[in-house]
N, C-alpha and C positions, 0 to 999 in steps of 0.2 A: 781345496778341489772337493767335491760333492764325488761319494762312488758311484759305481756305475747303476747301482743299486736305487740309488737316488735321484740321480739321471732319471730311471725309467720311473721314476714317484713321480717327479717333478711334470714328466712327457704324460703320463694319466690325469695329473689332478687337472695340468692346463685342456687336455681334450675334455674331460668331465665339465670343465667351464664354458667351454664351447657349445659341447652338446645341450647343456641348461639353455643357453641363448638360443641355438640351433629350434630347439623344442618350444620354447617360448614364441618365436618368429613362424612357427612351422613350417618351417626351412626341413625338408626330406632328404634333400640333398647332400646338406649339412651335417642330419645327424646320421645319416650313413657312412659318410668319411670319419666322423667323431669316432663311432663305433670299428672302424675298421683302424684307424690309428693307434686305438687303444690294443686290439689284438694285436698289433703289429710289435707295440711295444713289449706285450707279454711274450709274444713269440720268439723276438730275439733273445730275450733273457730266459727262456727255457720251461715258460711256464705257460706249457701249450692246450692245459685245459682251459685255461682261462682265454688265451688266445683262441680256442676253437668257439665257447660262448660269444663272443663280440665278435668273430667272423660272422657268425650264423646270425646274429641279428643285423648286422651291416648287410648280409646277404638278403635277407627277409624285406627289407626297404630298399635294394638297388632291383630287386624283383618286379616288387612292386610298381617300379617308376619305370619299368622296362630300361634302364641302364644298363646296355649290353657290356660297353667296354668295363668299367667298374663290375660287373654281376662276373665276369669270366675273371678279372682277377682276385676276387674274394672267393670263390669259389675254388681257386687253384689253393691259395690261402688256407681257406677250410679244409680240403683235402691235406696238404703238409701237416697240419697239427692233428689230424684225426691219424695220418701214418705213423705219425711219431709217438702217438700214444698207441700203436699197433694198432688201430682199429681198423684194419684193411679193407673191412667191408663195404663200410661208411667212406674210407675215403677212395676207393674205386668208384665210387657210385658220383663224388662229387669232380674227380677229375674226370669222369665219362658228360655228366652234366657241362662243366666249364667247356670242352670241348664240341658241343653241341651247340653251346651259344657260338663258338668260332667267330670272336670278333676279328682275328686275323689266322692266315693259313699257318703261320710259324707256330701259334700257340695251340691253335686247332692240334695240329701234328703231335704237339707235346705233350699237350694233354691227354691225345688219346693214347700216346704210348705209356704215360704214369699208370692209365687206368689199367690199359696189360699188363703191365710188369706187376703192379701189386696183385691182379687177379691171379696170376698164372702159375702154377707150382714147377714150371720148366724153365730150369736156369738160363738153359739156350734162350727159350723165347724172350725173357727178362736180360738178357743182355743187347739181345738185337732192338728191344728198344729202348736200351739206355744208350746205345753207341747213336739210334736214330736221334735222341734227343740231345746228346753230346755236339753233335754237329752241328743243330740247330743252334743251342749255346752258345758254342765257337762263331757262328754267324752273326750273331745277333749280339755278342760280346756280353753275353749275363752271365756273370762273372760269379752269383750265387748259384744258379742252376749248374750252371758248368761244373762247380767244387762237388755240388751235390750230386750230378752223373760219374765222377770220379768217385766218390766215396759208396756209389751202390756198385758199381762196375767192381770194386773191392770186393764187395759182401760177397758176387758171384763168384769172384776167384777164388774165396776162403772156402765158398761149398762144393768148387771143383777140384780143391785141394793145391790150389796153384799160388802157393804162400807169397815167392818173390813177385808175380803178379801183382798181388795185391798191395803188398810193400808200396810196389812202386806208383800203384793209383791213387794212394792215400796221401803219401808222400806229395802228389799233384794235386791231390787235394786242398790238401794243407795249405802249401803254398799259394795258392791261389784265394783262398779265402780269409788267410792271416791279414793281409791288408784291410780288407772293406766287410768283413764280418767274422770278427775277432768269437762269438758264441758258437758260431759253424766252426770257426778252426780247432776252437779246444774240444769240442764232440770226436771231429777227426783227430785230434790228437790222441785222443783215449782210445777210438776204436784201433788207431795204430799198436799204442802200450799195449793195451790187452791180446793183440795179434800176437806181437813177441811173447809177451807172460805166457801166453797159454802153450806155447811152443817151446817155453822154456829159456829161451834168448833173454834173459835178463838184464844183462849189460846193454845191450840193443835198448830194451825197453826202457833201462834208466837213462840213457843218453836222449834218447826223444822226450822223456820229462824236463831232463835237466835244460834242452834247447826249450822247450815252451816257457820255462821260466824265465829265460832271458828278454820274452819277447817283451815291448812296451806295453800291450795290452793287458799283459800279466803284470807287470811292475808297476803301473797305473794302478789297479787297482786291488787294493790289501785283502779283501775278502776271498779273489779269484789264486791269487798268491799263496794264501794258507792252504786254497783247498789243493792246487796244486804239490805243493811240498807234504801233505798228506799223502795224497795218491803216490809219490813218489817214496815216502816211508813206507807203505803199503806192501812197493816194489821189493825194497831193500829184506822186508819181512820175509815173502814168498822166498828169496835168494837165501835165506837163513844168515840174514848180517842183520840182527838186533841192535847193535850198537850205533851204528850209521842210522839205522830208524829213530832210535831214539832219541840220537844228536838231532835230525829234522824237525819231532814232533815236538822238541822241546823249541826249535827255533819258530815253528809253524804256532808253538803256544805263545811265543813271545810277542811275536808280532801281531796275534790276536789282540792281545793284552794293551798293546800299545794302542791301536787302530777302533779298538771298540767292538770286536766282534766277538759276542759273548757264547754263540752256538759251536761257533769254529773253535774256540778256546774250550769248549766242553769237550768237543770231539778229541782232541788234543788230548786232553788231559786224561779221557777212558780208555787211548787207545797206549798210552804211554802207561798206566796205571796194569794193562792188560802184561804188559813187555816186563812191568818190576814185578808181578805176580810169578810171570813162570822163572823168570830167574830171583827167586823168592828173596826179592830186595822190597821188603814191605817199609823199610825207614822210609826210603827216599819214596813210594806211594804216601806215605803219610805225609811227609812235608809238602808234596805235592798239591795234596787236597786243601791244606790247609795253607797254601799259599793263594790258590785260585779261592776260596770262600771267604779270605781274607779280601781279596781285591776284585771279587766279584761285584759290591756294591757299585766302586767308582768305575769295573768295565761296565755295568750295565747305564750307567750314568752319559758312559761314550758313544754308546752302541746306538749307531745311526740306523742300524736295519732294524729293531723295534720301532723306532719312531717311525721309519719308513713304513712299516706295516701295518701300523696303526692308522695313518693316516691313508694308506690304499682300502684298509679296513672300512676307516668311515667313507672316503670315496665312492667306493661301493654301496655303501648304504643310501648315499645319496644319490647315486644314480639310479639303483632300485627305486627309490623312493620318488626319483624323476620319471620315471618308468608308469610307476603306480597311478600319480598324478595323470600322467599323460594318457592313460588308457582309461581311467576315471572321466576325465575331460571328453575323450571319445565318446564314450561311453553316452555322458550326457549330451552329447551334440546329436548321437545317432538317435534317441531316443527323442528329443526333440525335433530333428530331422523328420521321425517317424509319425511325430504327433502332427507336426506341421501338414506332413505330407497325406495324414490319413485325412485332417481338417478338408485340405483343398481338394483331395478326394471327395468327402462327402459331399462338398461347394458344388464340385461339378457334377457329382449324378443330383443334387438338388436342383442345379440349373437346367442338367437336361432334363429331368424330370418335368421342372417346369415349364420349358420350353416343347418337351411332348407333348403337354397337357395343352398350352396354350393352342400350340398348332395342332392338334386335334380338337379344338374346339373352335378353331378357326375354320378351320375344313366343315366342322357339322354347320358353324353360323353360313360360311357360303353354299352348302349344301341343302340348308333350308330356304336360302334367299332364291336357288335356284328354282327349286321346288316351289315358291312361293311364286317367282316370275312364271314358271310355265303356269300356273293355276292358272295367276291372271291371264294370259295368252288365250289359254281354254276357254276363261270365262266370258271373253271378248266372242269366240267362235259363235257361239248360243246367240247372243245379241246381237250378231251380224244378222246370221241364218233367221234369227226372228223378223227383224225388219224387210230382207229380201223376200221370205215370204210371204210378207204382207203384202208387198208389191206383187209377186204370182196371182194373190186370193184377190186383188184388183181389176188384173187383169181377165180372169175366170168371171167375177161377177158382172165385167160390163161386156161382157161375151165377146170378147176382142182371142179368141183364138188364137188364131197367127203372130199375135204380140206374146203372149203368153208363151209359147214355144220357142220363141226367139229370145225370151225373157231366158227361160227355164236354159237353152243350151249354152248362153252367156253366164247364166249361176255357176253351172255346172263346172265349167272350165273353171270358173274363179274359185268355186269350192275346191278343186282338186289343187290349185296352187295353194290354196291356204292352207290345206290339210297337211299337203307333202311339206311345207314350211315351218308347221306348226311347233317342231322341237327343235327347232335353233332358233338361238339367241338374237342372231346374225347375218342374214341369207344376201345373198348378189344383189347387187343395185339394180341391175336389168331385171331380175324376177320379180322385184320389187314395182318398178315402174310398170311392169306388164300386169301387178294383181291391180296396182291404184287405176290403170287406164281400165283393166277392164272392169274394177266395181264404178266408175266414174260413169263409162258408156252405162252400164248399168241404171243407176240413178236417173240420166238421161233418156232410158227409153221410158221409167216411171212419170217423169216429171218434163215432159220432153218442151212443154209450152213455158216452162219455167224458167232456165238456166242455159245458157252454153259456158262450155270448158276448154281450158288450154293448158297443157303441161310443158313448160320449158325446160330444157336441161343445160347447164353451161358445158359449151364443146371441151373444155379444160378436165372433166370429168372423166376418168373410165371406168364407164359403167357395169366391163364385166369383172374387173379384180377389186373393185370397191366392194364394202359389204356395209349394211345400213341395217337397223332394226327393223325386223318383218313387224308389217302393220300400225307400224307406230302412229302413221301420216293420215291413216284411214277413219278415225274418229272425228280427225280435226276437220276432213271433207264431209262426213256423216252428217256431222253439227252445222257444217255450212249450208248444208242443202236441205236438211230437215227440220231446222229451226232460224233460219232465214233467208235460203233464196225460194222455197216454196210459199210462202207469205205473201211475195210479190205481186202485184196487180198485174206488173209487166214482166217481160223477161230479164231477169239478171245473169251474171257472169259472175264465173270460177276463173278463177288464175291460181294454178301451183306451179312455183318456180325450185328451183334446185340449183344454186351457185356456190362454188370455191370462195372460201375468204381464208386466206394463208392455208395455217392447217386445219383449218376447222369447213364442215360442209352445214350452210344454211339453206334452209326450206321455209320457203313464204308461202300462205295462203292466205289470200286475199277473195271476197266476193262482198255483192253489194245488195246484200239481203239487206231484212230488217233491224239488224242490228242486235246485239245481247239485251240491251235494257226494255228494247218494243218486246223483244221475244219472251223475256218474263212477264210484260203485262200480258201478252195473249193467251197464256196458260190457264186453261181452265183449272176449276178446283181439286179435281182427280189430278190431273199433271204435277198440281202444287206439292199435294201428299206423294205424290210416287216419285223414290228417290233413285234418279239417274246414275247406270255403274258404270257404262260408258270411258265417260271424261275422268270417272273416279280412277278407274282401273288403269288409264292410260298414264297418269299423272302417279301413281304408284308405280306402274311401271318403269318411269322416269328417272325414281327412286331410286329401284333396283339395280336398276342397268349403271348408275353414278357412282353406285356402292361397290358393285362386283369389277367393275371393268372401268374405272376411273376415266367415265367419260367426258363428265362435266357439260352433261344434256342441260342445255336453258331452252324454257320456252314461255314465250309472252303472247298474253289473248286482249286485245282491245280493239273497243268499237274506235272506229275511223273519227278522227275529229273534225275533218271538212264534210263527209259526206255518209249516207249509207252505209250500211255494211261492217265488216269484221277483220282484222288483220290480224294473223298469225303468225309467230316467226318463231322456227326452232333452228337450233344449231348445237352441235357435236363434231367431237377429233374425228377426223378421217382415219378408216381403219382399212389398211389393205389386207 
């Protein structure tokens, strides 16, 4: 059978392997569990410094994961490890921390009581906290905490000089713990022994120590058996019975040699030597040391504890190396992520900058196009005004004052409408109809004997809500009158039609003038050299409107195939 120390070593080695696997698979929960189990192994074997170290590692991971149940458990264990090392301030802080987590009402209350117990100097307050915990442990059937509670109560009894009550509580604690927590039972037994020794009740102290030597958990662990026999020998020494002490130390020395416990054998030899020195028995001392030195090589070869310590030392180094590798990997990942995030951030900024520049340029382009569109509209107004003033001049030249006054009245009304809408790219359809009606009426006044006109509007068109580009049709009407109809020898006809076709507005202009080709032939040399701006401006306006507002305006100008005249068709999307 392995000794208890060997079992503890096996447990640590097994958990270290689980820890490596958990680190490799990045399973943080399993990592925390392994750290906790290693800490628990050390705690059960009385190595509280090591248990504190591993409980702290476990706590940090559970804290990161926000695993409240396990965090409360490990924080309490950490506090118990610190209390066992007399680190009362740190223990109180962790008991309080476990209480604040409060995964369950019972544990919350228990941890709060322990925080008060280790931080208050008042025995009365400590007793109250312990009594509360005893009730909770009894209800929860928690044997380990129940035994610890009776042991703590005994300490308060000793402080209050109530030795019988302290003895009773320690005996109760021992009975509870000996079956399930042997290490705790040994600690409690030692407290009871120390209580009797301090009160010079050596016989009871011997009785208690002999009782523990009969327990299975001591008889099955030769190392613990040797330690307890040595403790019993110390009591006989204090009782001033060196003969029995020597017999016990010889027995502990023999067991240590047989089972291979080097340090325990050495302790027995030193204590025997001290007793021989007191009794001036130098010969026995020399024989003892010669025997020990002679058997030392064989003793060391059988000493499992030395192997266990080496295994534990190597395991500790592996765990430390594993943690350093994990830390290095985490740092590399952090730096890689930082680089990636920086790169992504730079790309986002660059994309944002490009988008901002593109958007700004787009706005500038749109603004420039709107300025160009406005410029073209304004450029058409002087052209229109010039032609109209020519008409006024004609009436004055022919001494037709009444016609001139009527024309000027209509002209001023038309110009007011044109000016009012000169800043807008789109105007209400009704206003555009009124402007075109006024314009054709003016031209009819100028060329009364040359043409008649008609404007036809589809009834399905809403003239109030529909919007159209202002003065877009006027240049085509002007062309029909000035370059087609006025050259007829007989009266002609001009028809303007607006009709709805699906989602489009179709505008048809039809005249029976001389036509495009004949008009070109009749131009004078001066007219041929002069560049007309009316139609050019209109076509440029159409291109800009298509670009800015996605109107898809289409314009077709053709000579009629079967008769004289020109046919113009304009279509674009309806805008409401």
